[in-house]
N, C-alpha and C positions, 0 to 999 in steps of 0.2 A: 891730752898732753901727758907725756911720761915724766913722772917725778921720781927723784931718788927716794928710795924707801929707807926709813930709819933703821939703824942697826938694831938687832934683836927684835925684828918685827915679822913681817909676812914671810911665809915659807910655802913651798910646794913639797908635798910628801908623796913619794911613789911607792906603791905596794902592788905586788902581784898575788893573785889567788888562783886556786885550781878550778873554780867554777863561777858562773854568773850568780848563782844563789848565795855563795859565800861572799862575793863582792858586794852584792846588794845588802846583805845583813850587816857587813862592816860599814858600808856607806851610810845606811839609814841610822845605825846606832850612833855613829860619830856626829852626824848632823843633828839628831834628836837631842844629844847631850851637849850641843853647842861647842863641841871640841873643834869644829871646823865650820867654815861658811858654805863650802860646796865640795862635792866629790863628783868628778867625771869618771864614768866607767867606760873603758875601752874594751869592747866585748871579746876581741880575739887578737892576741899577739902570739908570736911563736918565740919561745925561749929555748936556747941551746946553752947548756951549762954543765959543769963538772960537779958531781956530788957523790960522795961515798965511793970514789974511785971509778965512777962510770960517767960517760958522756950521755946526757939526757937531752931529748928533743921533745918538748911538750907545748901544747896550746894552753895558754893561760889568759886570765882576765886582768887588766891593769886598772888600778885606781890612781887618780891624780887628785890629791887632797889639798885644799887651800886652807891654811890655818896661820897661827902665829907661833913664834919660837917658844914663848912661855908655856904654851899648851902642849908642846911636843911630848914631854914625859907622860902626861895623862893619855894623850892620843895613842902613843906607842903601847902603853899598858892595855888599853882597850883592844887594840888590834891583836896583840899577843893572846888575849883571853878568847878572842873569837876565831882566830886563824887556825887552819888545819895543818899547816906546815910546821915541821920541827924547827926550821931556820927560815922564817919568812923574810922576804925582802921588804925592808922598811927604810927608805932612804929619803932624807930631807935636804933641801937646798934652799938657800935664801933667795928671795925675790929682790934683786938689786934695783930694778927699775920696773915701773908699771903704770898703767893708767890710774891717775890719782883717785878718781871716783871709785874704781874697782878696789883698789887697795884700802881705801877708807871703809868700803862696804865690808871687806873681810874683818877689819878691826872692830867695826860696830856690831857685827853679827855674832862673833864668837864670845864664849864665856870669859870673863875677866878673872884671872887668878889672883 
């Protein structure tokens, strides 16, 4: 059953990295520090973007991180410390609806600030 998620609660955070090893380091660190409940690593995505006046076309690795809004500042800080990009993609979005047992698992698994 899909339940409405509380405001200021569960989030998905999307991060792209340059390599599988960088993605794995970030994912393991965040889970070990209880800053998220889970990280999915999507091993190969193609990103086309404009940066420094050039059009870039690169293969990247995407992280999909399940956490809570109150932990976003600490999560972002950790990602920035581990990430190789000058301007890494770190985008969070609220989970408005989801399977109640899964959402509760996220809440119960992460560190309480």
